[in-house]
C-alpha positions in Angstrom: 0.0 0.0 0.0 1.2 3.5 -0.8 3.2 5.3 1.9 2.0 8.8 2.5 4.0 11.9 3.4 2.2 13.6 6.3 3.5 16.0 9.0 5.8 14.2 11.4 3.9 15.8 14.3 1.0 13.4 13.6 3.2 10.4 14.0 4.0 8.5 17.2 7.2 6.6 17.9 5.3 4.1 20.0 2.3 3.5 17.7 4.5 3.4 14.6 6.7 0.7 16.1 3.7 -1.3 17.2 1.9 -1.1 13.8 5.1 -1.9 11.9 5.9 -4.9 14.0 2.3 -6.3 14.0 2.0 -5.7 10.2 5.2 -7.6 9.5 4.0 -10.5 11.7 0.5 -10.5 10.3 0.7 -9.5 6.6 -2.7 -11.0 5.8 -4.4 -9.1 8.7 -6.0 -12.2 10.2 -4.9 -11.6 13.8 -7.3 -9.1 15.4 -6.1 -9.6 19.0 -5.3 -6.4 20.8 -1.8 -5.2 21.6 -0.9 -5.3 25.3 1.3 -2.6 26.8 2.2 -3.5 30.4 3.6 -0.5 32.3 3.5 -2.3 35.6 1.1 -0.3 37.6 -1.3 0.2 34.6 -1.9 -1.8 31.5 -3.2 -0.6 28.1 -4.7 -2.8 25.5 -4.8 -1.2 22.0 -7.1 -2.4 19.3 -5.3 -4.2 16.5 -6.4 -1.5 13.9 -7.1 2.1 14.7 -6.2 5.7 13.6 -5.6 7.2 10.1 -7.0 5.2 7.2 -5.9 5.4 3.6 -8.4 8.1 2.6 -7.5 10.3 5.5 -3.7 10.1 5.0 -4.3 10.8 1.3 -6.4 13.9 2.1 -3.8 15.2 4.5 -0.9 14.7 2.1 -2.7 16.5 -0.7 -3.8 19.4 1.5 -0.3 20.1 2.9 1.4 19.6 -0.5 -1.1 22.1 -2.0 -0.1 24.7 0.6 3.6 24.2 0.1 3.4 24.3 -3.7 1.1 27.3 -4.0 2.5 30.2 -2.0 0.5 33.4 -2.3 -2.6 31.8 -3.8 -5.9 31.7 -2.0 -6.7 28.2 -0.9 -10.1 27.1 0.4 -11.4 23.9 2.0 -14.9 23.1 0.7 -15.7 22.0 4.3 -13.8 20.2 7.1 -10.9 18.2 5.6 -11.6 15.4 8.0 -13.5 15.3 11.2 -10.6 16.0 13.5 -10.3 19.5 15.0 -6.5 19.4 15.4 -5.8 18.6 11.7 -8.3 21.2 10.6 -6.8 23.8 12.9 -3.4 23.1 11.5 -4.7 23.8 8.0 -6.5 27.0 9.0 -3.3 28.3 10.7 -1.6 27.9 7.4 -4.1 30.2 5.8 -6.8 27.9 4.5 -10.4 29.0 4.7 -13.6 27.0 4.9 -16.3 27.6 2.3 -19.0 25.7 4.1 -19.7 24.1 7.5 -20.3 20.4 8.0 -24.1 20.9 7.4 -23.5 22.5 4.0 -24.2 26.0 5.1 -22.3 28.7 3.2 -19.5 30.5 5.1 -18.0 32.2 2.1 -20.2 32.9 -0.9 -19.2 31.0 -4.1 -19.4 34.2 -6.1 -16.5 35.5 -4.0 -14.2 32.9 -5.7 -12.2 33.4 -8.9 -10.7 30.9 -11.3 -7.3 31.5 -9.8 -8.4 30.2 -6.4 -7.8 26.6 -5.2 -10.6 24.7 -3.6 -9.8 21.4 -1.9 -12.6 18.7 -2.0 -12.6 16.9 1.4 -12.2 13.1 1.9 -16.0 12.8 2.1 -16.4 14.0 -1.5 -19.1 16.5 -2.5 -22.2 16.8 -4.5 -22.3 17.1 -8.3 -24.1 20.4 -7.9 -21.2 21.9 -6.0 -18.7 20.4 -8.4 -20.5 22.1 -11.3 -20.6 25.4 -9.4 -16.8 25.3 -9.0 -16.2 24.3 -12.6 -18.4 27.1 -13.8 -16.2 29.6 -12.1 -13.2 28.1 -13.8 -11.7 26.4 -10.8 -9.8 23.2 -11.5 -11.0 20.7 -8.9 -9.5 17.5 -10.1 -5.9 18.1 -8.9 -7.2 19.1 -5.4 -9.9 16.5 -5.0 -9.1 14.3 -1.9 -12.3 12.2 -2.1 -11.5 8.8 -0.5 -11.2 6.1 -3.1 -13.4 3.9 -1.0 -16.2 6.5 -1.1 -15.8 6.7 -4.9 -16.0 2.9 -4.9 -19.5 3.2 -3.4 -20.5 5.7 -6.1 -19.1 3.5 -8.8 -21.0 0.5 -7.5 -24.2 2.4 -7.3 -23.8 3.4 -10.9 -23.1 -0.2 -11.9 -26.2 -1.6 -10.4 -28.2 1.4 -11.6 -27.2 0.5 -15.1 -28.8 -2.9 -14.5 -32.1 -1.3 -13.5 -31.8 -1.2 -9.7 -32.7 1.7 -7.5 -30.4 2.6 -4.6 -31.0 2.6 -0.9 -28.3 4.6 1.0 -27.6 3.7 4.6 -26.2 6.8 6.1 -26.7 9.9 8.3 -28.8 12.1 6.1 -27.0 15.3 7.1 -23.5 14.0 6.8 -21.3 15.3 4.0 -20.5 11.9 2.7 -24.1 10.8 2.6 -25.1 14.0 0.8 -22.4 13.4 -1.7 -23.3 9.7 -2.2 -27.0 10.6 -2.6 -26.0 13.2 -5.3 -23.8 10.8 -7.3 -26.4 8.1 -7.0 -29.6 9.8 -8.0 -28.3 11.0 -11.3 -28.2 7.3 -12.3 -31.1 5.8 -10.4 -34.0 6.5 -8.0 -32.4 6.9 -4.6 -33.5 7.1 -0.9 -31.6 7.5 2.3 -32.3 5.6 5.5 -30.5 6.3 8.8 -30.8 3.0 10.8 -32.6 -0.3 11.2 -35.7 1.3 12.6 -36.1 3.2 9.3 -35.2 0.1 7.4 -38.2 -1.6 9.1 -40.4 1.3 8.1 -39.1 1.1 4.5 -39.8 -2.6 4.5 -43.4 -1.9 5.6 -43.7 0.6 2.8 -42.5 -2.1 0.4 -45.1 -4.5 1.8 -47.9 -1.9 1.5 -48.5 -1.6 5.2 -48.4 2.2 4.9 -50.1 4.5 2.5 -48.0 6.1 -0.2 -48.5 9.5 1.5 -47.3 8.2 4.8 -44.2 6.8 3.2 -43.4 10.1 1.5 -43.9 11.9 4.8 -41.7 9.5 6.7 -38.7 10.0 4.3 -39.4 13.6 3.4 -36.3 15.3 1.9 -34.5 12.0 1.6 -35.5 10.6 -1.8 -34.7 11.7 -5.3 -37.1 13.7 -7.4 -39.9 11.6 -8.9 -39.2 8.7 -6.5 -42.1 6.2 -6.5 -42.3 4.0 -3.5 -44.3 1.3 -5.4 -42.3 1.3 -8.6 -38.7 2.1 -7.4 -38.5 -0.4 -4.6 -39.2 -3.4 -6.7 -35.5 -3.8 -7.6 -32.8 -2.1 -5.5 -29.4 -2.5 -3.8 -28.1 -1.1 -0.5 -24.9 1.0 -0.3 -23.6 2.9 2.7 -21.9 5.9 4.1 -18.5 4.3 4.6 -18.1 5.3 8.3 -21.3 3.6 9.5 -21.2 0.4 11.4 -20.5 -2.3 8.8 -22.5 -4.8 10.8 -25.5 -2.4 10.8 -25.3 -1.9 7.0 -25.2 -5.6 6.5 -28.0 -6.2 8.9 -30.1 -3.6 7.1 -29.3 -5.2 3.7 -30.2 -8.6 5.0 -33.5 -7.4 6.4 -34.6 -5.7 3.3 -33.5 -8.7 1.2 -35.9 -10.8 3.3 -38.6 -8.3 2.7 -38.1 -8.6 -1.0 -38.0 -12.4 -0.8 -41.3 -12.3 1.1 -43.0 -9.8 -1.2 -42.1 -11.6 -4.5 -41.9 -15.2 -3.2 -38.3 -15.6 -4.2 -35.7 -18.2 -3.7 -31.9 -18.0 -3.2 -31.4 -18.7 -6.9 -33.6 -15.8 -8.2 -33.4 -13.2 -5.4 -30.9 -11.3 -7.6 -33.7 -10.4 -9.9 -35.0 -7.9 -7.3 -32.0 -7.4 -4.9 -28.5 -6.4 -5.8 -25.5 -7.8 -3.9 -23.4 -4.8 -2.7 -21.3 -6.4 0.1 -18.2 -5.2 -1.8 -18.9 -1.5 -1.0 -18.1 -1.9 2.7 -15.0 0.1 3.5 -12.1 -2.1 4.5 -10.7 0.4 7.1 -14.0 0.9 8.8 -14.6 -2.8 8.9 -11.1 -3.5 10.2 -11.3 -0.9 12.9 -14.7 -2.1 14.1 -13.7 -5.8 14.0 -10.6 -4.9 16.0 -12.8 -3.3 18.7 -15.0 -6.3 18.8 -11.9 -8.5 19.5 -10.5 -5.9 21.9 -13.7 -6.2 24.0 -13.2 -10.0 24.3 -10.2 -9.3 26.5 -10.5 -8.3 30.1 -10.5 -4.5 30.8 -11.8 -2.1 33.3 -12.8 0.8 31.0 -12.5 1.9 27.4 -11.3 5.2 26.0 -12.1 6.1 22.4 -10.2 9.1 20.9 -11.6 11.0 18.0 -13.2 14.3 16.8 -16.7 15.0 18.1 -18.0 15.2 14.6 -16.4 11.9 13.6 -19.0 9.4 12.6 -16.7 6.4 12.6 -15.4 7.3 16.1 -18.9 7.5 17.5 -19.6 4.0 16.2 -16.5 2.7 17.9 -17.9 4.3 21.1 -21.2 2.6 20.5 -19.5 -0.8 20.3 -17.4 -0.2 23.4 -20.4 0.9 25.5 -22.0 -2.5 25.1 -19.2 -4.0 27.2 -17.4 -1.4 29.2 -17.6 2.0 30.9 -16.5 4.1 27.9 -15.2 7.6 27.6 -15.2 9.5 24.2 -12.4 12.2 24.2 -10.6 14.3 21.7 -7.1 14.4 23.2 -5.1 14.1 26.4 -6.3 17.6 27.3 -9.7 16.0 28.1 -8.1 14.0 30.9 -8.4 16.6 33.6 -7.0 14.7 36.5 -6.6 11.1 37.8 -10.3 11.3 38.8 -11.9 13.5 36.2 -12.3 13.2 32.4 -14.1 15.5 30.0 -16.2 13.4 27.5 -18.6 13.7 24.7 -22.0 12.0 24.5 -22.3 11.0 20.8 -26.1 10.5 21.1 -27.0 13.8 22.7 -24.0 15.8 21.3 -23.3 17.1 24.8 -20.1 17.5 26.7 -19.9 16.2 30.3 -17.4 15.4 33.0 -17.1 11.9 34.5 -15.6 11.4 37.9 -13.6 8.5 39.3 -13.3 7.0 35.9 -10.2 5.0 36.8 -11.0 2.2 39.3 -9.2 2.8 42.7 -7.1 0.3 44.6 -5.9 -1.8 41.7 -3.7 -1.8 38.6 -6.2 -1.0 36.0 -6.5 -2.3 32.4 -7.5 0.4 29.9 -8.8 -0.5 26.4 -7.9 2.1 23.8 -8.9 2.8 20.2 -9.2 5.8 18.0 -11.1 7.0 15.0 -9.9 7.0 11.4 -9.1 10.7 11.5 -7.2 10.7 14.8 -3.4 11.2 14.6 -1.4 8.5 16.3 0.5 11.1 18.2 -2.7 12.0 20.1 -3.1 8.4 21.1 0.4 8.2 22.4 -0.2 11.5 24.4 -3.3 10.0 26.0 -1.4 6.9 27.0 1.5 8.9 28.4 -0.8 11.2 30.4 -2.6 8.3 31.9 0.7 6.4 32.6 1.9 9.5 34.5 -0.8 9.1 37.1 0.6 5.8 38.3 3.7 5.7 40.5 6.4 3.2 39.6 5.0 2.8 36.1 7.6 1.9 33.4 8.8 4.9 31.3 7.5 5.2 27.8 11.0 4.7 26.4 11.2 1.3 27.9 7.9 0.2 26.2 8.9 1.7 22.9 12.2 -0.2 23.1 10.2 -3.5 23.3 8.7 -2.8 19.9 11.8 -1.6 18.0 
């Protein structure tokens, strides 16, 4: 796989050594067991896979190269490069400006742009309408398009099955940049509808079976279907694709459920179900799947608590928190700065989107075991900083240098 050039400040001597050693020993990525770091008075267990994915590293490399190669030119980010506040802050400090916020609201009018400006498309991609607006100004977007290739794979797969007469059901958060982009690229080829979760998949299934009136179906999914979408006609043949940062298991469960609905409606068998339902398992992002599978294996090991590190707007990070919460007391933080003391930690509730402070998060009177993972947009350096800060609260713990030496 390609090696990316990203700022050294995002790298971690500890994490780099661990990832390199484990990759060499497990080239086929079949071992999902966590990495144990025994500091004596505290032990950390790291998920097998975590942190920057291919798409994020690619986006960061292009962004920083663009800054270095274009001194004096105005450079804009279409929206947040990735959902990590520290990376985005770095870019802003180098003079970049955001054109829109994460909800698609305009911060700088497009008519303020000129053909000499540079606009970087984020890893999530963007809508065809925005692409055309930029091109009409004369802005060349191809060279500065950091859209993740795995997001583009979803778009391409949607186009392929659309060419065979299938409609598209997108599993994603309706307001997320990637889902908006995928919806845009899909609905030019086929009727498209967005569903958020299994609850909505069940409602959609009931629409397919005729349990709701057509008016009720339109009301339930208002603003989330393509122009001219017909619930009776366009859900006779379809496939399910996803926002790549959703829980892969959720997407597959939704696809399996809707497949059973189709089998029931048309009295199909395994041999002819493809006449009405397209197989789209190949659109699930490998990195999202690996990170989530690694957390599932991490949770099989004994631990006292879990810490998930990532940006508060990060969808993939929130799903890692969701997994961890099923097994352990879990704390969702952005960096070591959120660890306020040995007894207090500042966290984020991904469901309510509220910040809160948890007390006595580290069990007293024992040498705790702390499970750790991070989102796909979280620099490894931040993970190491979290480990180091927590380690420092325990007397007689081994120094970081000693643990790094074990992996080099």
